[in-house]
C-alpha positions in Angstrom: -2.8 2.4 0.3 -1.1 1.7 2.5 0.3 1.2 5.2 2.7 2.3 4.4 4.4 1.9 7.8 7.0 -0.7 7.4 10.8 -1.1 7.4 12.1 0.4 4.2 12.4 -2.6 1.9 15.8 -3.5 0.6 17.6 -2.5 3.8 21.0 -4.1 3.8 20.9 -4.9 0.1 24.2 -4.9 -1.8 24.7 -2.6 -4.7 25.8 -4.3 -8.0 29.3 -5.7 -7.6 29.3 -5.8 -3.8 29.9 -9.4 -3.1 31.5 -10.9 0.0 32.0 -14.4 1.3 28.6 -16.0 0.7 27.1 -19.0 2.5 25.5 -20.5 -0.6 26.2 -22.2 -3.9 29.4 -21.3 -5.5 29.3 -18.7 -8.3 30.1 -20.3 -11.6 32.3 -19.0 -14.3 30.4 -16.5 -16.5 30.8 -18.7 -19.5 29.8 -21.9 -17.8 26.2 -21.9 -18.8 24.9 -19.7 -21.6 22.1 -19.8 -24.1 22.7 -21.4 -27.5 23.3 -17.8 -28.8 26.2 -17.5 -26.3 24.6 -15.1 -23.9 22.3 -14.8 -20.9 19.0 -13.6 -22.2 15.8 -12.1 -20.7 13.5 -14.6 -19.2 16.3 -16.8 -17.7 15.8 -17.9 -14.1 18.7 -18.6 -11.7 19.7 -18.1 -8.1 21.1 -14.6 -7.4 23.2 -13.5 -4.4 21.6 -10.9 -2.1 21.6 -9.8 1.5 18.5 -10.2 3.6 17.3 -7.9 6.4 19.4 -9.9 8.9 22.5 -9.0 6.8 22.9 -12.7 5.8 23.7 -13.9 2.3 21.0 -15.9 0.5 20.4 -17.2 -3.0 16.7 -16.7 -3.9 15.6 -17.7 -7.4 15.3 -14.6 -9.7 14.2 -13.9 -13.2 16.3 -11.7 -15.5 14.1 -9.0 -16.9 16.7 -6.9 -18.8 20.3 -6.8 -19.8 22.5 -3.8 -20.5 26.1 -3.1 -21.3 27.9 -0.2 -19.6 31.5 0.4 -20.7 31.9 -3.3 -21.6 30.4 -4.5 -18.3 27.1 -6.3 -18.4 24.5 -5.6 -15.8 21.3 -7.7 -15.3 18.0 -6.4 -13.9 16.6 -9.2 -11.8 13.2 -9.8 -10.1 13.4 -12.1 -7.1 10.6 -14.7 -7.5 8.0 -14.5 -4.7 9.5 -11.3 -3.4 8.0 -7.8 -3.8 9.0 -5.9 -6.9 10.5 -3.1 -4.7 13.5 -5.4 -4.1 14.3 -5.7 -7.9 17.8 -4.4 -8.8 20.6 -4.4 -11.2 23.4 -6.9 -10.5 26.7 -8.0 -12.0 27.4 -11.5 -13.3 29.5 -12.3 -10.2 26.2 -12.6 -8.2 24.7 -15.1 -10.6 24.8 -18.9 -10.0 25.1 -20.0 -13.6 25.2 -23.7 -12.7 21.5 -23.6 -12.0 20.3 -21.4 -14.8 16.9 -22.1 -16.4 16.5 -20.9 -20.0 13.1 -19.7 -21.3 11.0 -22.4 -22.7 10.5 -22.3 -26.4 6.9 -21.5 -27.1 5.0 -21.2 -30.3 4.3 -17.6 -31.0 0.6 -17.0 -30.6 -1.2 -14.1 -32.2 -2.3 -11.2 -30.1 -5.5 -9.3 -30.3 -4.1 -7.3 -33.2 -2.9 -10.5 -35.0 0.8 -9.8 -34.2 2.9 -12.5 -32.6 4.3 -11.9 -29.1 7.9 -10.8 -29.0 9.1 -11.3 -25.4 10.6 -14.7 -24.6 8.6 -16.8 -22.1 10.2 -17.7 -18.8 9.8 -21.1 -17.0 6.4 -21.5 -15.3 5.4 -18.2 -16.8 1.7 -18.7 -16.6 0.1 -18.0 -13.3 -2.5 -20.3 -12.0 -5.0 -18.3 -10.0 -6.5 -20.0 -7.0 -10.0 -19.2 -5.9 -10.5 -19.8 -2.2 -13.7 -19.5 -0.2 -12.9 -17.8 3.1 -15.3 -19.0 5.8 -15.1 -18.2 9.5 -14.4 -20.9 12.1 -17.5 -19.8 13.8 -20.8 -18.3 12.6 -21.0 -14.6 12.0 -23.3 -12.5 14.2 -26.1 -10.4 12.8 -25.4 -6.7 12.2 -28.3 -5.7 14.4 -28.2 -8.4 17.1 -27.2 -6.9 20.5 -23.9 -7.9 22.0 -23.2 -8.0 25.8 -20.1 -8.0 27.9 -19.5 -10.3 30.9 -16.6 -11.9 32.7 -15.6 -15.4 31.8 -13.5 -18.0 33.6 -10.1 -19.0 32.2 -7.8 -16.8 30.2 -10.5 -14.5 29.0 -11.0 -11.2 30.8 -14.3 -10.2 29.1 -16.5 -11.3 26.2 -19.1 -9.7 24.0 -22.1 -11.8 23.2 -24.5 -11.4 20.2 -27.9 -13.1 19.7 -28.1 -15.4 16.7 -29.5 -13.6 13.7 -29.9 -13.9 10.0 -27.2 -15.4 7.9 -24.9 -13.1 6.1 -24.0 -13.3 2.4 -20.7 -14.9 1.6 -19.2 -11.7 0.3 -19.7 -10.2 3.8 -17.7 -12.8 5.6 -14.8 -10.4 5.8 -12.1 -9.1 3.4 -9.2 -11.3 4.1 -5.8 -11.3 2.6 -7.0 -12.9 -0.6 -9.5 -10.1 -1.2 -7.4 -7.1 -0.1 -3.8 -7.9 -0.9 -2.8 -6.4 -4.2 -0.1 -9.0 -4.8 -2.8 -11.4 -6.1 -6.2 -9.8 -5.8 -7.1 -8.1 -9.0 -10.6 -6.6 -9.4 -12.6 -8.3 -12.1 -13.8 -4.9 -13.4 -11.4 -2.2 -12.3 -12.5 1.4 -12.4 -11.0 3.1 -15.4 -11.2 6.8 -14.3 -9.3 8.9 -11.9 -5.6 9.5 -11.1 -4.3 6.1 -9.9 -6.4 3.1 -10.9 -6.4 -0.5 -9.8 -5.5 -2.1 -13.1 -2.7 -4.3 -14.3 -3.8 -4.8 -17.9 -1.0 -2.4 -19.1 1.9 -4.3 -17.3 4.8 -5.0 -19.7 8.5 -5.3 -19.5 9.0 -1.6 -19.3 6.6 -0.9 -16.4 8.0 -3.9 -14.5 11.3 -2.2 -14.1 12.2 0.9 -11.9 13.1 3.7 -14.2 14.1 6.5 -11.7 17.4 6.0 -9.9 17.0 8.6 -7.1 14.7 11.5 -6.2 15.7 14.6 -4.2 12.7 16.1 -2.4 13.6 18.9 0.0 16.2 17.5 2.5 15.5 13.9 1.6 16.8 11.6 -1.1 14.4 8.8 -2.0 15.1 5.5 -3.7 12.0 4.7 -5.8 10.5 1.2 -5.4 8.6 0.9 -8.7 8.1 2.3 -12.2 6.6 5.8 -12.6 5.9 7.4 -16.0 8.1 10.5 -15.7 9.3 11.8 -19.1 11.7 9.4 -20.8 14.5 11.9 -20.9 14.6 12.2 -17.1 15.0 8.4 -16.5 18.7 8.5 -17.4 19.6 11.1 -14.8 21.4 10.0 -11.6 19.1 12.2 -9.5 15.6 13.7 -10.3 15.1 17.0 -8.4 11.6 17.9 -7.2 10.3 21.1 -5.6 8.9 19.9 -2.3 6.2 22.5 -2.3 4.7 22.3 -5.8 6.3 18.9 -6.7 7.5 20.1 -10.2 10.5 18.2 -11.4 13.8 19.4 -12.9 16.8 17.9 -14.6 19.5 19.3 -12.3 20.1 21.1 -9.0 20.6 24.3 -10.9 17.2 24.0 -12.5 15.7 23.4 -9.1 17.4 26.5 -7.6 16.2 28.6 -10.5 12.7 27.3 -9.9 12.8 28.0 -6.2 13.5 31.7 -6.9 10.2 31.9 -8.8 8.0 29.4 -6.7 5.9 31.3 -4.2 4.4 28.2 -2.6 5.5 27.2 0.9 2.7 24.7 1.4 0.5 22.6 -0.8 -2.2 24.5 -2.8 -5.7 24.3 -1.5 -7.3 24.8 1.9 -5.8 23.9 5.2 -8.5 22.1 7.0 -6.6 20.7 10.0 -3.7 21.9 12.2 -2.5 20.6 15.5 1.1 21.3 16.6 3.3 20.9 13.6 0.9 18.6 11.7 -1.4 20.1 9.0 -3.8 18.6 6.4 -4.6 20.4 3.1 -7.6 19.6 0.9 -6.7 19.9 -2.8 -9.3 19.7 -5.6 -8.0 17.7 -8.5 -9.8 19.9 -11.0 -8.7 23.2 -9.6 -5.0 22.2 -9.0 -4.4 19.8 -11.9 -0.6 20.3 -12.2 0.0 19.7 -8.5 -2.3 16.7 -8.4 -0.6 15.1 -11.4 2.9 15.7 -10.0 1.7 14.2 -6.7 0.5 11.1 -8.6 3.8 10.7 -10.4 5.7 10.8 -7.1 3.3 8.4 -5.4 3.5 5.9 -8.3 7.2 5.5 -7.4 6.1 3.8 -4.2 2.7 2.2 -5.2 2.9 -0.8 -7.5 -0.8 -1.8 -7.5 -2.0 1.3 -9.3 -1.8 2.5 -12.9 -1.5 6.3 -13.4 -4.0 8.3 -15.4 -4.0 12.0 -15.8 -7.7 12.7 -15.2 -7.6 14.1 -11.6 -10.9 16.0 -11.9 -13.0 13.4 -10.0 -10.6 13.4 -7.0 -9.8 15.2 -3.8 -6.3 14.9 -2.4 -5.6 15.3 1.3 -1.9 16.1 1.9 -0.4 15.8 5.4 2.5 18.1 6.2 5.0 18.9 8.9 5.6 22.6 9.6 8.8 24.4 10.4 10.3 27.8 9.8 11.0 26.9 6.1 7.4 25.9 5.2 5.1 22.9 5.2 6.9 19.7 4.2 4.9 16.8 2.6 4.8 13.7 4.8 2.1 11.7 3.0 -1.3 11.9 1.4 -4.5 10.1 0.5 -6.9 10.6 -2.3 -10.6 9.9 -2.5 -13.3 10.2 -5.1 -15.7 13.1 -4.9 -18.5 10.7 -5.6 -18.1 7.0 -4.8 -20.8 4.5 -5.5 -19.0 1.8 -3.4 -18.5 3.8 -0.2 -14.8 4.2 -0.8 -13.3 6.9 1.5 -9.7 6.3 0.2 -8.5 5.6 -3.3 -4.7 5.8 -2.8 -2.8 6.3 0.5 1.0 6.7 1.0 3.4 7.8 3.6 6.7 8.7 2.1 9.6 6.4 3.1 11.5 9.0 5.3 8.4 9.2 7.5 7.5 5.6 7.7 7.4 3.7 11.0 6.6 6.9 12.9 2.8 6.6 13.2 2.0 8.8 10.3 0.3 6.0 8.3 -2.3 5.4 11.0 -2.8 9.1 11.3 -3.7 9.3 7.6 -6.1 6.5 8.0 -7.7 8.0 11.2 -8.1 11.3 9.4 -9.9 9.6 6.4 -12.4 8.1 8.9 -12.7 11.4 10.7 -13.8 13.0 7.4 -16.3 10.1 7.0 -17.8 10.9 10.4 -18.3 14.5 9.5 -20.0 13.4 6.2 -22.2 11.0 8.2 -21.1 8.0 6.1 -19.2 4.7 6.6 -16.2 4.2 4.4 -13.7 1.6 3.3 -10.4 1.9 1.3 -10.5 1.0 -2.4 -9.3 -2.5 -3.1 -6.9 -4.0 -3.7 -4.6 -2.7 -0.9 -0.9 -3.0 -1.1 0.8 -5.4 1.3 1.9 -2.5 3.5 -1.5 -0.8 3.3 -3.3 -4.0 4.3 -1.1 -4.4 7.4 -1.8 -0.8 8.4 -5.5 -0.9 7.9 -5.8 -4.2 9.8 -3.9 -2.7 12.7 -6.0 0.5 12.7 -9.3 -1.4 12.5 -8.2 -3.8 15.3 -7.1 -1.0 17.6 -10.2 1.1 16.9 -12.7 -1.8 17.5 -10.9 -3.1 20.6 -11.0 0.4 22.0 -14.8 0.5 21.6 -15.3 -3.0 23.1 -13.0 -2.4 26.1 -14.7 0.9 26.8 -18.2 -0.6 27.2 -19.7 0.1 30.7 -22.3 -2.1 32.4 -25.5 -0.4 33.5 -27.6 -1.5 36.5 -25.8 -4.8 36.8 -26.8 -5.8 33.2 -24.2 -6.7 30.6 -23.6 -3.8 28.2 -24.8 -4.5 24.7 -23.6 -3.3 21.3 -24.3 -4.3 17.7 -22.2 -4.5 14.6 -24.2 -1.6 13.2 -23.5 0.5 16.2 -19.7 -0.2 16.0 -19.9 0.8 12.4 -21.8 4.1 13.2 -19.4 5.0 16.0 -16.2 4.4 14.0 -17.5 5.0 10.4 -15.8 1.7 9.5 -17.9 -0.3 7.0 -19.7 -3.3 8.5 -17.8 -5.7 6.3 -14.5 -4.4 7.6 -15.8 -4.6 11.2 -16.7 -8.3 10.8 -13.5 -9.2 8.9 -11.5 -7.6 11.7 -13.3 -9.6 14.4 -12.7 -12.8 12.4 -9.0 -11.8 11.9 -8.6 -11.4 15.6 -10.4 -14.7 16.1 -12.8 -13.2 18.7 -16.0 -14.9 17.5 -17.1 -17.9 19.4 -20.4 -19.8 19.9 -21.3 -20.2 23.6 -24.5 -21.5 25.1 -26.6 -20.5 22.2 -25.1 -17.1 21.8 -22.4 -15.6 19.6 -19.6 -14.5 21.9 -16.7 -12.1 21.2 -14.0 -13.2 23.6 -11.2 -10.8 24.5 -8.4 -12.8 25.9 -5.7 -11.5 28.3 -3.2 -11.6 25.5 -5.3 -9.5 23.2 -6.2 -6.9 25.8 -2.5 -6.6 27.0 -1.3 -6.4 23.4 -3.8 -3.7 22.6 -2.9 -1.7 25.7 0.8 -1.8 24.8 0.1 -0.8 21.2 -2.0 2.2 22.3 0.8 3.4 24.6 3.0 3.6 21.6 0.4 5.4 19.4 1.2 9.0 20.3 -0.2 10.7 17.2 -4.0 11.0 17.2 -6.4 13.1 15.3 -8.2 15.8 17.4 -11.6 16.4 16.0 -11.8 19.8 17.5 -8.9 20.9 15.2 -10.8 19.8 12.1 -12.4 22.6 10.1 -14.2 20.8 7.3 -17.5 21.2 5.6 -18.5 18.4 3.2 -19.9 19.3 -0.2 -22.6 17.7 -2.3 -20.5 16.6 -5.3 -23.6 15.2 -7.1 -24.2 18.8 -8.3 -21.8 19.0 -11.2 -21.6 22.7 -10.9 -19.4 22.3 -7.8 -16.8 20.5 -9.8 
């Protein structure tokens, strides 16, 4: 998941054909550099004109993934190298710098597993060299059970938490840094192959690399999908895909949607409402009891989640949908899913805030709610890896704020420095110990001082935390949660 809270990517992008005066290499004549066959082909790489978030022209290197001809005018689907796939788009030849074109290297066709040769042309530097890096902290990691104390310190530090030296931790507990959480590179060696959305890229091909839905109308919002989603093929040619915002069923036209709304009795997601405060509600949906809704939710979510592959077995999953209520009903804002039984302490499988609601605090509210459920269950939890780039940012921010809130709230007793252990932080917050330690390392709080492990909170960190908490207006109120956990190990409850 993730977060999900970020500027909507692609802001300020030009639509195909919208080219102004560019500060960059001149655009060559379309016939200046072509393949031996006389045309630009898939797999070519060349600079492409685009607008960045500062509304400035730039010429990043891009790969051509597909070519199509509409009324005698060629369009090229490009992926900007080292940019997220959500920025991929169709462009016209006027935006291509053909003087610097790189044609695909001629490679000997190698047999596949079925003994058939590959058909897609290779592009320059096609093979990805994976780097394996060992992430080690700058200072030793404190023991999970060693007590920590708080005391004032001279200099720029306002307070510090000290931990007694303890046993060494295993290397895989040294914190989940970008390399282990970011979905852009971190691919699990043995991805789980069950459930609704799975962390797996073995099925990536030229089709799934391209966006296939132009626009989605959901209630009063029109959404521009970021990634491929396996909606029926006949719907991918439509200018707009219409969805019922209550049951998420899709239709070919506005007339189909209007006809459906006369028959659809839902004004909120199916399932049980387990939380309500103000206009915010959460609904718990069983993937076995509400298969149609769960599958439609996964199809919609896949438009904005690149690091998951969609499967239609939703039985092992629970879905928690966050809504905003008004006189017309409960409108979906975002959701997260979790396994009914997780052997790896996952409390979130997928998490998404829909683009119209991003940058408004809803992403952190979803994360906070997932940990509130873990507290009721008496467990610690962690999101399923890999996280998306936006999900990683949101989780890091939530973990940092939650842990700093605990450390800054420690009170001294009878003149003694207050003490706390990693295990105690984990039990209070339900954040898994590995995530607590990785967050402390990410914040660069761990130091070694006079034979003790010290967590130093500088003035900058404290001030930054206080400013961030003033902006965080949406919080979960545990008194408004009505939730009874079930023992899903008894199959009869499925």
